[in-house]
C-alpha positions as CSV (number, residue, x, y, z in Angstrom):
1,M,-24.3,-37.3,85.2
2,R,-21.5,-38.8,83.0
3,F,-23.7,-38.5,80.0
4,L,-24.3,-34.8,80.6
5,L,-20.6,-34.2,81.1
6,R,-19.7,-36.1,77.8
7,L,-22.5,-34.2,76.0
8,A,-21.1,-30.8,77.3
9,S,-17.7,-32.0,76.2
10,L,-19.0,-32.7,72.7
11,V,-20.6,-29.3,72.5
12,A,-17.4,-27.6,73.6
13,L,-15.4,-29.6,71.1
14,A,-17.8,-28.6,68.3
15,V,-17.6,-24.9,69.3
16,A,-13.8,-25.2,69.4
17,V,-13.8,-26.6,65.8
18,I,-16.1,-23.9,64.6
19,A,-13.9,-21.2,66.2
20,G,-10.8,-22.7,64.7
21,T,-12.4,-22.9,61.3
22,V,-13.5,-19.3,61.5
23,D,-10.0,-18.2,62.5
24,S,-8.4,-20.2,59.6
25,I,-10.8,-18.7,57.1
26,Q,-10.0,-15.2,58.3
27,S,-6.3,-16.0,58.3
28,V,-6.5,-17.1,54.6
29,A,-8.6,-14.1,53.7
30,A,-6.2,-11.7,55.4
31,S,-3.0,-13.5,54.3
32,A,-1.8,-13.3,57.9
33,V,-2.4,-15.3,61.1
34,V,-5.7,-14.2,62.7
35,I,-6.6,-15.6,66.2
36,T,-9.8,-14.4,67.9
37,P,-9.4,-13.9,71.6
38,M,-12.1,-15.4,73.9
39,G,-13.2,-11.9,75.1
40,D,-13.8,-10.6,71.6
41,A,-15.7,-13.8,70.5
42,W,-17.9,-13.5,73.6
43,Q,-18.4,-9.8,73.1
44,D,-19.5,-10.4,69.5
45,L,-22.0,-13.2,70.5
46,N,-23.6,-11.8,73.7
47,P,-22.2,-8.6,75.3
48,G,-24.8,-8.5,78.0
49,S,-23.9,-11.8,79.5
50,L,-20.2,-10.9,79.5
51,E,-20.9,-7.7,81.4
52,S,-23.2,-9.5,83.9
53,L,-20.5,-12.2,84.5
54,Q,-17.9,-9.5,85.1
55,S,-20.1,-7.7,87.6
56,S,-21.2,-10.8,89.4
57,I,-17.6,-12.1,89.8
58,A,-16.4,-8.7,91.0
59,Y,-19.3,-8.5,93.5
60,Y,-19.6,-12.1,94.8
61,V,-16.1,-13.6,94.5
62,H,-13.5,-10.8,94.6
63,P,-12.6,-7.9,92.3
64,G,-9.0,-9.1,92.2
65,F,-10.0,-12.5,90.8
66,Y,-11.7,-10.8,87.9
67,T,-8.7,-8.7,87.1
68,V,-6.2,-11.6,87.3
69,A,-7.9,-14.8,86.2
70,L,-10.8,-13.7,84.0
71,Q,-8.8,-11.1,82.1
72,W,-6.1,-13.7,81.4
73,L,-8.7,-16.1,80.2
74,M,-10.4,-13.6,77.9
75,L,-7.0,-12.9,76.2
76,Q,-6.5,-16.5,75.2
77,P,-7.6,-17.8,71.8
78,A,-11.3,-18.9,71.7
79,F,-10.6,-22.3,70.1
80,A,-8.0,-23.1,72.7
81,V,-10.2,-22.2,75.6
82,F,-13.0,-24.5,74.3
83,L,-10.6,-27.3,73.5
84,V,-9.3,-27.2,77.1
85,L,-12.8,-27.0,78.5
86,S,-13.8,-30.0,76.3
87,L,-10.9,-32.0,77.5
88,L,-11.6,-31.2,81.2
89,L,-15.3,-32.2,80.8
90,W,-14.4,-35.4,79.1
91,M,-11.8,-36.3,81.8
92,I,-14.4,-35.7,84.5
93,G,-17.0,-37.8,82.8
94,Y,-14.6,-40.6,81.8
95,K,-15.4,-44.1,83.1
96,K,-12.5,-46.5,83.6
97,P,-12.8,-49.9,82.0
98,P,-12.9,-52.8,84.4
99,V,-9.5,-54.2,85.4
100,A,-10.5,-57.9,84.9
101,G,-11.5,-57.4,81.3
102,R,-14.7,-57.3,79.3
103,F,-15.8,-60.9,79.8
104,A,-14.8,-61.4,83.4
105,A,-17.5,-62.6,85.8
């Protein structure tokens, strides 16, 4: 399970780096700071899955949860969302080193 969490963390980190790189290239091209919100990035990649997520959250969880939490999340920069997701997945999959040390019996 830890391996899968660390792998998912690596994938999220790679997506965050790609999103940050795309934003920096667009910023240089426009001579202004360009930051892509998570909602716009998701809409560009797969609009059907975003709509199905919105409808399922509104139906199964609560319509208020969608309007408050998910709308706030979709307004955040895509690279920051994936960086935080990567950090959380890494922290969940982290294994503490033994207290006694590496060569303790």
